[in-house]
Legacy VTK file of the C-alpha trace (Angstrom):
# vtk DataFile Version 3.0
C-alpha trace
ASCII
DATASET POLYDATA
POINTS 69 float
10.127 16.056 -16.273
9.892 19.746 -15.388
7.492 18.959 -13.272
6.909 20.708 -9.814
5.630 18.565 -6.951
3.878 20.037 -4.075
2.296 18.762 -1.183
-2.141 18.693 -1.054
-3.799 21.097 1.044
-4.152 18.501 4.124
-6.787 20.539 5.214
-9.011 20.694 2.840
-8.252 16.947 2.027
-9.513 15.755 5.511
-12.384 18.055 5.604
-13.453 16.407 2.295
-13.664 13.346 4.662
-15.671 14.837 7.303
-12.797 15.208 9.325
-11.867 18.287 11.281
-8.641 19.588 10.317
-6.346 22.639 11.271
-3.131 23.921 10.124
-1.050 24.932 13.103
1.880 27.518 12.066
3.513 28.105 15.261
3.978 26.672 18.794
1.039 28.511 20.363
-1.446 27.697 17.637
-0.399 23.640 17.655
-1.082 23.945 21.773
-4.617 26.081 21.084
-5.076 22.891 18.076
-4.172 20.135 20.449
-6.313 21.582 23.216
-9.365 21.674 20.654
-8.593 18.301 19.114
-8.945 16.826 22.627
-12.637 18.353 23.161
-13.387 17.646 19.958
-15.898 14.547 19.436
-14.268 12.530 16.881
-11.074 12.594 14.819
-8.807 15.731 14.244
-5.936 16.420 11.701
-3.404 18.968 12.924
-1.324 19.809 9.965
1.996 21.574 11.470
4.066 23.016 8.582
7.889 23.242 9.171
11.116 24.224 7.085
13.448 21.924 5.265
16.151 22.510 7.668
13.672 21.917 10.746
12.075 18.440 9.113
15.824 17.465 8.748
16.673 18.374 12.183
13.521 16.269 13.150
14.638 13.442 10.941
18.096 13.358 13.111
16.179 12.564 16.064
14.839 9.507 14.853
16.873 6.930 16.303
16.030 4.324 13.952
17.088 6.831 11.083
20.067 7.733 12.817
21.283 5.488 15.373
23.541 6.635 18.199
27.144 5.368 17.454
LINES 1 70
69 0 1 2 3 4 5 6 7 8 9 10 11 12 13 14 15 16 17 18 19 20 21 22 23 24 25 26 27 28 29 30 31 32 33 34 35 36 37 38 39 40 41 42 43 44 45 46 47 48 49 50 51 52 53 54 55 56 57 58 59 60 61 62 63 64 65 66 67 68
């Protein structure tokens, strides 16, 4: 009761395991992060923060959650 649940800092969490990690806020940052991740030797976590409305719009596009009628 009366607890505010927050997401962890995924970048720092991944780094604590020795993984490359980056937060990409925006499409240009995501393009750069993907380019760098593909060139990297080893795994890279890319965190892409989205708003609640963006998240809901994305979820509606997943066919097994919202099948077309």
